[in-house]
N, CA, C, O and the ligand as a Tripos MOL2 file, in Angstrom:
@<TRIPOS>MOLECULE
protein
  281   279    71     0     0
PROTEIN
NO_CHARGES

@<TRIPOS>ATOM
      1 N         107.1060  120.6920   99.9100 N.3       1 MET1
      2 CA        108.4310  121.0870  100.3780 C.3       1 MET1
      3 C         108.7420  120.4750  101.7460 C.2       1 MET1
      4 O         107.8800  120.4190  102.6230 O.2       1 MET1
      5 N         109.9460  120.0330  101.9080 N.am      2 ILE2
      6 CA        110.3370  119.4100  103.1710 C.3       2 ILE2
      7 C         110.8720  120.4740  104.1220 C.2       2 ILE2
      8 O         111.7580  121.2490  103.7620 O.2       2 ILE2
      9 N         110.3270  120.5080  105.3400 N.am      3 ASP3
     10 CA        110.8740  121.4650  106.3060 C.3       3 ASP3
     11 C         112.1900  120.9450  106.8680 C.2       3 ASP3
     12 O         112.5360  119.7730  106.7200 O.2       3 ASP3
     13 N         112.9050  121.8420  107.5100 N.am      4 LYS4
     14 CA        114.2660  121.5350  107.9460 C.3       4 LYS4
     15 C         114.3280  120.3490  108.9140 C.2       4 LYS4
     16 O         115.2120  119.4990  108.8070 O.2       4 LYS4
     17 N         113.3960  120.3020  109.8450 N.am      5 ALA5
     18 CA        113.4310  119.2690  110.8810 C.3       5 ALA5
     19 C         113.2840  117.8730  110.2750 C.2       5 ALA5
     20 O         114.0360  116.9600  110.6160 O.2       5 ALA5
     21 N         112.3240  117.7150  109.3860 N.am      6 SER6
     22 CA        112.1030  116.3890  108.8200 C.3       6 SER6
     23 C         113.2370  116.0150  107.8650 C.2       6 SER6
     24 O         113.5630  114.8410  107.6890 O.2       6 SER6
     25 N         113.8200  117.0320  107.2620 N.am      7 PHE7
     26 CA        114.9640  116.7610  106.4010 C.3       7 PHE7
     27 C         116.1350  116.2190  107.2230 C.2       7 PHE7
     28 O         116.8410  115.3000  106.8110 O.2       7 PHE7
     29 N         116.3120  116.8240  108.4000 N.am      8 LYS8
     30 CA        117.3770  116.3860  109.2890 C.3       8 LYS8
     31 C         117.1870  114.9450  109.7390 C.2       8 LYS8
     32 O         118.1340  114.1590  109.7520 O.2       8 LYS8
     33 N         115.9630  114.6080  110.1050 N.am      9 SER9
     34 CA        115.7160  113.2510  110.5870 C.3       9 SER9
     35 C         115.8700  112.2460  109.4540 C.2       9 SER9
     36 O         116.2920  111.1090  109.6680 O.2       9 SER9
     37 N         115.5290  112.6720  108.2690 N.am     10 LEU10
     38 CA        115.7050  111.8140  107.0990 C.3      10 LEU10
     39 C         117.1910  111.5490  106.8710 C.2      10 LEU10
     40 O         117.6070  110.4270  106.5820 O.2      10 LEU10
     41 N         117.9690  112.6070  107.0090 N.am     11 GLU11
     42 CA        119.4030  112.5060  106.8350 C.3      11 GLU11
     43 C         120.0020  111.5510  107.8620 C.2      11 GLU11
     44 O         120.8670  110.7350  107.5440 O.2      11 GLU11
     45 N         119.5290  111.6650  109.0880 N.am     12 LYS12
     46 CA        120.0310  110.8190  110.1650 C.3      12 LYS12
     47 C         119.6650  109.3650  109.9090 C.2      12 LYS12
     48 O         120.4900  108.4740  110.1120 O.2      12 LYS12
     49 N         118.4600  109.1200  109.4750 N.am     13 ALA13
     50 CA        118.0190  107.7580  109.2040 C.3      13 ALA13
     51 C         118.8740  107.1250  108.1110 C.2      13 ALA13
     52 O         119.2320  105.9510  108.1900 O.2      13 ALA13
     53 N         119.1910  107.9100  107.1020 N.am     14 THR14
     54 CA        120.0180  107.4000  106.0090 C.3      14 THR14
     55 C         121.4090  107.0430  106.5110 C.2      14 THR14
     56 O         121.9650  106.0030  106.1570 O.2      14 THR14
     57 N         121.9620  107.9250  107.3440 N.am     15 LYS15
     58 CA        123.2760  107.6640  107.9150 C.3      15 LYS15
     59 C         123.2510  106.4080  108.7770 C.2      15 LYS15
     60 O         124.1440  105.5650  108.6910 O.2      15 LYS15
     61 N         122.2340  106.2930  109.5960 N.am     16 ASP16
     62 CA        122.1030  105.1320  110.4770 C.3      16 ASP16
     63 C         122.0240  103.8370  109.6870 C.2      16 ASP16
     64 O         122.7020  102.8610  110.0060 O.2      16 ASP16
     65 N         121.1960  103.8360  108.6580 N.am     17 SER17
     66 CA        121.0310  102.5990  107.8940 C.3      17 SER17
     67 C         122.2890  102.2890  107.0940 C.2      17 SER17
     68 O         122.6060  101.1260  106.8450 O.2      17 SER17
     69 N         123.0040  103.3400  106.6930 N.am     18 PHE18
     70 CA        124.2670  103.1270  105.9950 C.3      18 PHE18
     71 C         125.2710  102.4580  106.9290 C.2      18 PHE18
     72 O         125.9880  101.5360  106.5410 O.2      18 PHE18
     73 N         125.3030  102.9440  108.1620 N.am     19 PHE19
     74 CA        126.2050  102.3840  109.1580 C.3      19 PHE19
     75 C         125.8230  100.9430  109.4740 C.2      19 PHE19
     76 O         126.6850  100.0700  109.5660 O.2      19 PHE19
     77 N         124.5400  100.7040  109.6380 N.am     20 LYS20
     78 CA        124.0590   99.3570  109.9360 C.3      20 LYS20
     79 C         124.3920   98.4030  108.7990 C.2      20 LYS20
     80 O         124.7900   97.2600  109.0220 O.2      20 LYS20
     81 N         124.2220   98.8930  107.5780 N.am     21 GLN21
     82 CA        124.5070   98.0860  106.4030 C.3      21 GLN21
     83 C         125.9820   97.6990  106.3500 C.2      21 GLN21
     84 O         126.3290   96.5520  106.0700 O.2      21 GLN21
     85 N         126.8370   98.6700  106.6240 N.am     22 LYS22
     86 CA        128.2820   98.4150  106.6280 C.3      22 LYS22
     87 C         128.6370   97.3880  107.6820 C.2      22 LYS22
     88 O         129.4300   96.4770  107.4460 O.2      22 LYS22
     89 N         128.0450   97.5480  108.8320 N.am     23 ASN23
     90 CA        128.2850   96.6410  109.9370 C.3      23 ASN23
     91 C         127.8280   95.2260  109.5960 C.2      23 ASN23
     92 O         128.5080   94.2450  109.8950 O.2      23 ASN23
     93 N         126.6810   95.1480  108.9740 N.am     24 LEU24
     94 CA        126.1210   93.8570  108.5740 C.3      24 LEU24
     95 C         127.0310   93.1600  107.5670 C.2      24 LEU24
     96 O         127.3020   91.9650  107.6810 O.2      24 LEU24
     97 N         127.4960   93.9180  106.5860 N.am     25 ILE25
     98 CA        128.3910   93.3590  105.5730 C.3      25 ILE25
     99 C         129.6590   92.8270  106.2340 C.2      25 ILE25
    100 O         130.1320   91.7350  105.9200 O.2      25 ILE25
    101 N         130.1980   93.6250  107.1570 N.am     26 LYS26
    102 CA        131.4000   93.2330  107.8810 C.3      26 LYS26
    103 C         131.2060   91.8940  108.5750 C.2      26 LYS26
    104 O         132.0560   91.0070  108.4910 O.2      26 LYS26
    105 N         130.0920   91.7630  109.2530 N.am     27 GLN27
    106 CA        129.8320   90.5490  110.0200 C.3      27 GLN27
    107 C         129.6610   89.3420  109.1150 C.2      27 GLN27
    108 O         130.1830   88.2630  109.3940 O.2      27 GLN27
    109 N         128.9290   89.5350  108.0330 N.am     28 VAL28
    110 CA        128.7100   88.4300  107.0980 C.3      28 VAL28
    111 C         130.0320   87.9950  106.4700 C.2      28 VAL28
    112 O         130.3100   86.8020  106.3500 O.2      28 VAL28
    113 N         130.8420   88.9770  106.0710 N.am     29 LEU29
    114 CA        132.1270   88.6600  105.4570 C.3      29 LEU29
    115 C         133.0840   87.9980  106.4530 C.2      29 LEU29
    116 O         133.9870   87.2600  106.0600 O.2      29 LEU29
    117 N         132.8810   88.2660  107.7260 N.am     30 ALA30
    118 CA        133.7170   87.6480  108.7600 C.3      30 ALA30
    119 C         133.2350   86.2360  109.0840 C.2      30 ALA30
    120 O         133.8070   85.5550  109.9340 O.2      30 ALA30
    121 N         132.1960   85.8120  108.4100 N.am     31 GLY31
    122 CA        131.6950   84.4590  108.5930 C.3      31 GLY31
    123 C         130.7280   84.3180  109.7580 C.2      31 GLY31
    124 O         130.4380   83.2130  110.2150 O.2      31 GLY31
    125 N         130.2350   85.4600  110.2310 N.am     32 LYS32
    126 CA        129.2960   85.4060  111.3550 C.3      32 LYS32
    127 C         127.8880   85.1140  110.8750 C.2      32 LYS32
    128 O         127.5170   85.3950  109.7350 O.2      32 LYS32
    129 N         127.1260   84.5440  111.7790 N.am     33 HIS33
    130 CA        125.7490   84.1780  111.4720 C.3      33 HIS33
    131 C         124.8560   85.3920  111.7180 C.2      33 HIS33
    132 O         124.6410   85.7960  112.8610 O.2      33 HIS33
    133 N         124.3440   85.9640  110.6410 N.am     34 VAL34
    134 CA        123.4920   87.1390  110.7640 C.3      34 VAL34
    135 C         122.1440   86.8400  110.1340 C.2      34 VAL34
    136 O         122.0660   86.2870  109.0370 O.2      34 VAL34
    137 N         121.0900   87.2090  110.8380 N.am     35 ASN35
    138 CA        119.7590   86.9920  110.2930 C.3      35 ASN35
    139 C         119.1780   88.2780  109.7350 C.2      35 ASN35
    140 O         119.4560   89.3690  110.2320 O.2      35 ASN35
    141 N         118.3760   88.1360  108.7060 N.am     36 CYS36
    142 CA        117.6790   89.2650  108.1040 C.3      36 CYS36
    143 C         116.7150   89.8530  109.1270 C.2      36 CYS36
    144 O         116.0180   89.1230  109.8310 O.2      36 CYS36
    145 N         116.6830   91.1740  109.2010 N.am     37 ARG37
    146 CA        115.8160   91.8400  110.1580 C.3      37 ARG37
    147 C         114.3550   91.6770  109.7780 C.2      37 ARG37
    148 O         113.4770   91.7780  110.6350 O.2      37 ARG37
    149 N         114.0870   91.4280  108.5160 N.am     38 ILE38
    150 CA        112.7120   91.3670  108.0430 C.3      38 ILE38
    151 C         112.1690   89.9450  108.0670 C.2      38 ILE38
    152 O         111.1240   89.6910  108.6670 O.2      38 ILE38
    153 N         112.8690   89.0100  107.4170 N.am     39 CYS39
    154 CA        112.3370   87.6480  107.3320 C.3      39 CYS39
    155 C         113.0280   86.6720  108.2860 C.2      39 CYS39
    156 O         112.6110   85.5220  108.4250 O.2      39 CYS39
    157 N         114.0910   87.1470  108.9390 N.am     40 HIS40
    158 CA        114.8330   86.3370  109.9280 C.3      40 HIS40
    159 C         115.4800   85.0960  109.3380 C.2      40 HIS40
    160 O         115.7710   84.1420  110.0610 O.2      40 HIS40
    161 N         115.7030   85.1020  108.0520 N.am     41 GLN41
    162 CA        116.4690   84.0380  107.4160 C.3      41 GLN41
    163 C         117.9330   84.4300  107.4710 C.2      41 GLN41
    164 O         118.2690   85.6060  107.6110 O.2      41 GLN41
    165 N         118.8020   83.4350  107.3610 N.am     42 VAL42
    166 CA        120.2200   83.7300  107.4350 C.3      42 VAL42
    167 C         120.6710   84.5250  106.1980 C.2      42 VAL42
    168 O         120.2100   84.2850  105.0820 O.2      42 VAL42
    169 N         121.5740   85.4660  106.4310 N.am     43 ILE43
    170 CA        122.1030   86.2890  105.3410 C.3      43 ILE43
    171 C         123.4380   85.7160  104.8870 C.2      43 ILE43
    172 O         124.3190   85.4460  105.7040 O.2      43 ILE43
    173 N         123.5770   85.5350  103.6000 N.am     44 VAL44
    174 CA        124.8040   84.9480  103.0640 C.3      44 VAL44
    175 C         125.4820   85.9060  102.0940 C.2      44 VAL44
    176 O         124.8730   86.8330  101.5600 O.2      44 VAL44
    177 N         126.7650   85.6430  101.8900 N.am     45 PHE45
    178 CA        127.5260   86.4120  100.9210 C.3      45 PHE45
    179 C         127.6490   85.6110   99.6340 C.2      45 PHE45
    180 O         128.1140   84.4720   99.6460 O.2      45 PHE45
    181 N         127.2370   86.2000   98.5430 N.am     46 GLU46
    182 CA        127.4300   85.5800   97.2440 C.3      46 GLU46
    183 C         128.5640   86.2880   96.5360 C.2      46 GLU46
    184 O         128.4600   87.4740   96.2200 O.2      46 GLU46
    185 N         129.6540   85.5680   96.2840 N.am     47 PRO47
    186 CA        130.8120   86.2020   95.6460 C.3      47 PRO47
    187 C         130.4990   86.6850   94.2420 C.2      47 PRO47
    188 O         129.5780   86.1810   93.6000 O.2      47 PRO47
    189 N         131.2610   87.6610   93.7600 N.am     48 PRO48
    190 CA        131.0030   88.2010   92.4280 C.3      48 PRO48
    191 C         131.2330   87.1770   91.3280 C.2      48 PRO48
    192 O         132.1530   86.3620   91.4000 O.2      48 PRO48
    193 N         130.3970   87.2300   90.3260 N.am     49 LYS49
    194 CA        130.5480   86.3650   89.1580 C.3      49 LYS49
    195 C         130.8200   87.2260   87.9380 C.2      49 LYS49
    196 O         130.1230   88.2070   87.6790 O.2      49 LYS49
    197 N         131.8220   86.8470   87.2150 N.am     50 LYS50
    198 CA        132.2000   87.5670   85.9900 C.3      50 LYS50
    199 C         132.1640   89.0800   86.1880 C.2      50 LYS50
    200 O         132.9290   89.6030   86.9980 O.2      50 LYS50
    201 N         131.3230   89.7750   85.4930 N.am     51 ASP51
    202 CA        131.3100   91.2290   85.6080 C.3      51 ASP51
    203 C         130.2920   91.7280   86.6290 C.2      51 ASP51
    204 O         130.0370   92.9280   86.7350 O.2      51 ASP51
    205 N         129.7130   90.7880   87.3800 N.am     52 LYS52
    206 CA        128.7390   91.2070   88.3820 C.3      52 LYS52
    207 C         129.4050   91.4210   89.7340 C.2      52 LYS52
    208 O         130.4540   90.8460   90.0270 O.2      52 LYS52
    209 N         128.7820   92.2480   90.5390 N.am     53 THR53
    210 CA        129.3270   92.4960   91.8670 C.3      53 THR53
    211 C         128.8350   91.4400   92.8430 C.2      53 THR53
    212 O         127.8210   90.7830   92.6060 O.2      53 THR53
    213 N         129.5580   91.2840   93.9370 N.am     54 GLY54
    214 CA        129.1260   90.3730   94.9850 C.3      54 GLY54
    215 C         127.9320   90.9600   95.7180 C.2      54 GLY54
    216 O         127.7490   92.1770   95.7620 O.2      54 GLY54
    217 N         127.1330   90.0900   96.2850 N.am     55 VAL55
    218 CA        125.9870   90.5780   97.0480 C.3      55 VAL55
    219 C         125.9100   89.9090   98.4090 C.2      55 VAL55
    220 O         126.3270   88.7660   98.5980 O.2      55 VAL55
    221 N         125.3700   90.6570   99.3360 N.am     56 VAL56
    222 CA        125.0480   90.1290  100.6480 C.3      56 VAL56
    223 C         123.5310   90.1060  100.7120 C.2      56 VAL56
    224 O         122.8780   91.1490  100.6780 O.2      56 VAL56
    225 N         122.9700   88.8850  100.8050 N.am     57 ARG57
    226 CA        121.5170   88.8280  100.7400 C.3      57 ARG57
    227 C         120.9270   87.6720  101.5280 C.2      57 ARG57
    228 O         121.6090   86.6980  101.8450 O.2      57 ARG57
    229 N         119.6480   87.8010  101.8370 N.am     58 CYS58
    230 CA        118.9270   86.7200  102.4910 C.3      58 CYS58
    231 C         118.1970   85.9260  101.4110 C.2      58 CYS58
    232 O         118.1230   86.3410  100.2540 O.2      58 CYS58
    233 N         117.6640   84.7850  101.8140 N.am     59 LYS59
    234 CA        117.0110   83.8910  100.8670 C.3      59 LYS59
    235 C         115.8600   84.5530  100.1220 C.2      59 LYS59
    236 O         115.6760   84.3600   98.9210 O.2      59 LYS59
    237 N         115.0850   85.3480  100.8790 N.am     60 LYS60
    238 CA        113.8890   85.9510  100.2930 C.3      60 LYS60
    239 C         114.1840   87.1920   99.4680 C.2      60 LYS60
    240 O         113.3890   87.5950   98.6190 O.2      60 LYS60
    241 N         115.3540   87.8000   99.7350 N.am     61 GLY61
    242 CA        115.7340   88.9670   98.9440 C.3      61 GLY61
    243 C         115.3160   90.3020   99.5180 C.2      61 GLY61
    244 O         115.4710   91.3340   98.8660 O.2      61 GLY61
    245 N         114.7800   90.2980  100.7490 N.am     62 CYS62
    246 CA        114.4400   91.6030  101.3430 C.3      62 CYS62
    247 C         115.7010   92.3170  101.8100 C.2      62 CYS62
    248 O         115.7380   93.5450  101.8760 O.2      62 CYS62
    249 N         116.7390   91.5360  102.1360 N.am     63 THR63
    250 CA        118.0590   92.1330  102.3340 C.3      63 THR63
    251 C         118.8640   91.7750  101.1060 C.2      63 THR63
    252 O         119.0930   90.5990  100.8240 O.2      63 THR63
    253 N         119.2930   92.7870  100.3780 N.am     64 ASP64
    254 CA        119.9990   92.5340   99.1230 C.3      64 ASP64
    255 C         120.9250   93.7210   98.8840 C.2      64 ASP64
    256 O         120.5290   94.7440   98.3240 O.2      64 ASP64
    257 N         122.1720   93.5540   99.3270 N.am     65 ILE65
    258 CA        123.1060   94.6670   99.2530 C.3      65 ILE65
    259 C         124.2140   94.3250   98.2690 C.2      65 ILE65
    260 O         124.9450   93.3500   98.4440 O.2      65 ILE65
    261 N         124.3230   95.1290   97.2530 N.am     66 GLU66
    262 CA        125.4040   94.9260   96.2960 C.3      66 GLU66
    263 C         126.6900   95.4930   96.8670 C.2      66 GLU66
    264 O         126.6940   96.5580   97.4850 O.2      66 GLU66
    265 N         127.7740   94.7740   96.6540 N.am     67 LEU67
    266 CA        129.0510   95.2210   97.1750 C.3      67 LEU67
    267 C         129.8800   95.8360   96.0550 C.2      67 LEU67
    268 O         129.9890   95.3030   94.9500 O.2      67 LEU67
    269 N         130.4490   96.9690   96.3910 N.am     68 ASP68
    270 CA        131.3710   97.5970   95.4560 C.3      68 ASP68
    271 C         132.7570   97.0550   95.7380 C.2      68 ASP68
    272 O         133.4060   97.4630   96.7020 O.2      68 ASP68
    273 N         133.2110   96.1410   94.9040 N.am     69 MET69
    274 CA        134.4770   95.4640   95.1720 C.3      69 MET69
    275 C         135.6770   96.1870   94.5920 C.2      69 MET69
    276 O         136.8130   95.7470   94.7680 O.2      69 MET69
    277 N         135.4380   97.2840   93.9080 N.am     70 SER70
    278 CA        136.5570   97.9740   93.2600 C.3      70 SER70
    279 C         137.3410   98.8170   94.2510 C.2      70 SER70
    280 O         138.3170   99.4650   93.8730 O.2      70 SER70
    281 ZN        114.9980   88.7300  104.4130 Zn       71 ZN71
@<TRIPOS>BOND
     1     1     2 1
     2     2     3 1
     3     3     4 2
     4     3     5 am
     5     5     6 1
     6     6     7 1
     7     7     8 2
     8     7     9 am
     9     9    10 1
    10    10    11 1
    11    11    12 2
    12    11    13 am
    13    13    14 1
    14    14    15 1
    15    15    16 2
    16    15    17 am
    17    17    18 1
    18    18    19 1
    19    19    20 2
    20    19    21 am
    21    21    22 1
    22    22    23 1
    23    23    24 2
    24    23    25 am
    25    25    26 1
    26    26    27 1
    27    27    28 2
    28    27    29 am
    29    29    30 1
    30    30    31 1
    31    31    32 2
    32    31    33 am
    33    33    34 1
    34    34    35 1
    35    35    36 2
    36    35    37 am
    37    37    38 1
    38    38    39 1
    39    39    40 2
    40    39    41 am
    41    41    42 1
    42    42    43 1
    43    43    44 2
    44    43    45 am
    45    45    46 1
    46    46    47 1
    47    47    48 2
    48    47    49 am
    49    49    50 1
    50    50    51 1
    51    51    52 2
    52    51    53 am
    53    53    54 1
    54    54    55 1
    55    55    56 2
    56    55    57 am
    57    57    58 1
    58    58    59 1
    59    59    60 2
    60    59    61 am
    61    61    62 1
    62    62    63 1
    63    63    64 2
    64    63    65 am
    65    65    66 1
    66    66    67 1
    67    67    68 2
    68    67    69 am
    69    69    70 1
    70    70    71 1
    71    71    72 2
    72    71    73 am
    73    73    74 1
    74    74    75 1
    75    75    76 2
    76    75    77 am
    77    77    78 1
    78    78    79 1
    79    79    80 2
    80    79    81 am
    81    81    82 1
    82    82    83 1
    83    83    84 2
    84    83    85 am
    85    85    86 1
    86    86    87 1
    87    87    88 2
    88    87    89 am
    89    89    90 1
    90    90    91 1
    91    91    92 2
    92    91    93 am
    93    93    94 1
    94    94    95 1
    95    95    96 2
    96    95    97 am
    97    97    98 1
    98    98    99 1
    99    99   100 2
   100    99   101 am
   101   101   102 1
   102   102   103 1
   103   103   104 2
   104   103   105 am
   105   105   106 1
   106   106   107 1
   107   107   108 2
   108   107   109 am
   109   109   110 1
   110   110   111 1
   111   111   112 2
   112   111   113 am
   113   113   114 1
   114   114   115 1
   115   115   116 2
   116   115   117 am
   117   117   118 1
   118   118   119 1
   119   119   120 2
   120   119   121 am
   121   121   122 1
   122   122   123 1
   123   123   124 2
   124   123   125 am
   125   125   126 1
   126   126   127 1
   127   127   128 2
   128   127   129 am
   129   129   130 1
   130   130   131 1
   131   131   132 2
   132   131   133 am
   133   133   134 1
   134   134   135 1
   135   135   136 2
   136   135   137 am
   137   137   138 1
   138   138   139 1
   139   139   140 2
   140   139   141 am
   141   141   142 1
   142   142   143 1
   143   143   144 2
   144   143   145 am
   145   145   146 1
   146   146   147 1
   147   147   148 2
   148   147   149 am
   149   149   150 1
   150   150   151 1
   151   151   152 2
   152   151   153 am
   153   153   154 1
   154   154   155 1
   155   155   156 2
   156   155   157 am
   157   157   158 1
   158   158   159 1
   159   159   160 2
   160   159   161 am
   161   161   162 1
   162   162   163 1
   163   163   164 2
   164   163   165 am
   165   165   166 1
   166   166   167 1
   167   167   168 2
   168   167   169 am
   169   169   170 1
   170   170   171 1
   171   171   172 2
   172   171   173 am
   173   173   174 1
   174   174   175 1
   175   175   176 2
   176   175   177 am
   177   177   178 1
   178   178   179 1
   179   179   180 2
   180   179   181 am
   181   181   182 1
   182   182   183 1
   183   183   184 2
   184   183   185 am
   185   185   186 1
   186   186   187 1
   187   187   188 2
   188   187   189 am
   189   189   190 1
   190   190   191 1
   191   191   192 2
   192   191   193 am
   193   193   194 1
   194   194   195 1
   195   195   196 2
   196   195   197 am
   197   197   198 1
   198   198   199 1
   199   199   200 2
   200   199   201 am
   201   201   202 1
   202   202   203 1
   203   203   204 2
   204   203   205 am
   205   205   206 1
   206   206   207 1
   207   207   208 2
   208   207   209 am
   209   209   210 1
   210   210   211 1
   211   211   212 2
   212   211   213 am
   213   213   214 1
   214   214   215 1
   215   215   216 2
   216   215   217 am
   217   217   218 1
   218   218   219 1
   219   219   220 2
   220   219   221 am
   221   221   222 1
   222   222   223 1
   223   223   224 2
   224   223   225 am
   225   225   226 1
   226   226   227 1
   227   227   228 2
   228   227   229 am
   229   229   230 1
   230   230   231 1
   231   231   232 2
   232   231   233 am
   233   233   234 1
   234   234   235 1
   235   235   236 2
   236   235   237 am
   237   237   238 1
   238   238   239 1
   239   239   240 2
   240   239   241 am
   241   241   242 1
   242   242   243 1
   243   243   244 2
   244   243   245 am
   245   245   246 1
   246   246   247 1
   247   247   248 2
   248   247   249 am
   249   249   250 1
   250   250   251 1
   251   251   252 2
   252   251   253 am
   253   253   254 1
   254   254   255 1
   255   255   256 2
   256   255   257 am
   257   257   258 1
   258   258   259 1
   259   259   260 2
   260   259   261 am
   261   261   262 1
   262   262   263 1
   263   263   264 2
   264   263   265 am
   265   265   266 1
   266   266   267 1
   267   267   268 2
   268   267   269 am
   269   269   270 1
   270   270   271 1
   271   271   272 2
   272   271   273 am
   273   273   274 1
   274   274   275 1
   275   275   276 2
   276   275   277 am
   277   277   278 1
   278   278   279 1
   279   279   280 2
@<TRIPOS>SUBSTRUCTURE
     1 MET1         2 RESIDUE 1 A MET
     2 ILE2         6 RESIDUE 1 A ILE
     3 ASP3        10 RESIDUE 1 A ASP
     4 LYS4        14 RESIDUE 1 A LYS
     5 ALA5        18 RESIDUE 1 A ALA
     6 SER6        22 RESIDUE 1 A SER
     7 PHE7        26 RESIDUE 1 A PHE
     8 LYS8        30 RESIDUE 1 A LYS
     9 SER9        34 RESIDUE 1 A SER
    10 LEU10       38 RESIDUE 1 A LEU
    11 GLU11       42 RESIDUE 1 A GLU
    12 LYS12       46 RESIDUE 1 A LYS
    13 ALA13       50 RESIDUE 1 A ALA
    14 THR14       54 RESIDUE 1 A THR
    15 LYS15       58 RESIDUE 1 A LYS
    16 ASP16       62 RESIDUE 1 A ASP
    17 SER17       66 RESIDUE 1 A SER
    18 PHE18       70 RESIDUE 1 A PHE
    19 PHE19       74 RESIDUE 1 A PHE
    20 LYS20       78 RESIDUE 1 A LYS
    21 GLN21       82 RESIDUE 1 A GLN
    22 LYS22       86 RESIDUE 1 A LYS
    23 ASN23       90 RESIDUE 1 A ASN
    24 LEU24       94 RESIDUE 1 A LEU
    25 ILE25       98 RESIDUE 1 A ILE
    26 LYS26      102 RESIDUE 1 A LYS
    27 GLN27      106 RESIDUE 1 A GLN
    28 VAL28      110 RESIDUE 1 A VAL
    29 LEU29      114 RESIDUE 1 A LEU
    30 ALA30      118 RESIDUE 1 A ALA
    31 GLY31      122 RESIDUE 1 A GLY
    32 LYS32      126 RESIDUE 1 A LYS
    33 HIS33      130 RESIDUE 1 A HIS
    34 VAL34      134 RESIDUE 1 A VAL
    35 ASN35      138 RESIDUE 1 A ASN
    36 CYS36      142 RESIDUE 1 A CYS
    37 ARG37      146 RESIDUE 1 A ARG
    38 ILE38      150 RESIDUE 1 A ILE
    39 CYS39      154 RESIDUE 1 A CYS
    40 HIS40      158 RESIDUE 1 A HIS
    41 GLN41      162 RESIDUE 1 A GLN
    42 VAL42      166 RESIDUE 1 A VAL
    43 ILE43      170 RESIDUE 1 A ILE
    44 VAL44      174 RESIDUE 1 A VAL
    45 PHE45      178 RESIDUE 1 A PHE
    46 GLU46      182 RESIDUE 1 A GLU
    47 PRO47      186 RESIDUE 1 A PRO
    48 PRO48      190 RESIDUE 1 A PRO
    49 LYS49      194 RESIDUE 1 A LYS
    50 LYS50      198 RESIDUE 1 A LYS
    51 ASP51      202 RESIDUE 1 A ASP
    52 LYS52      206 RESIDUE 1 A LYS
    53 THR53      210 RESIDUE 1 A THR
    54 GLY54      214 RESIDUE 1 A GLY
    55 VAL55      218 RESIDUE 1 A VAL
    56 VAL56      222 RESIDUE 1 A VAL
    57 ARG57      226 RESIDUE 1 A ARG
    58 CYS58      230 RESIDUE 1 A CYS
    59 LYS59      234 RESIDUE 1 A LYS
    60 LYS60      238 RESIDUE 1 A LYS
    61 GLY61      242 RESIDUE 1 A GLY
    62 CYS62      246 RESIDUE 1 A CYS
    63 THR63      250 RESIDUE 1 A THR
    64 ASP64      254 RESIDUE 1 A ASP
    65 ILE65      258 RESIDUE 1 A ILE
    66 GLU66      262 RESIDUE 1 A GLU
    67 LEU67      266 RESIDUE 1 A LEU
    68 ASP68      270 RESIDUE 1 A ASP
    69 MET69      274 RESIDUE 1 A MET
    70 SER70      278 RESIDUE 1 A SER
    71 ZN71       281 GROUP 0 **** ****
């Protein structure tokens, strides 16, 4: 069972990473040069193909965020 304190910190971490992710997507879509925090390769935007969603990802795939374009 998770105690209240650790649950709170977990919640905060999720919020933080959600915010960071949004910010990262914004920057990449604005054409800014952003590097992956893990492998330090440049992160690029791959536009959606057919019925697939667009993704923001680095070469190695450790950053791989699917975009909800709807
Ligand atoms: Zn990476």
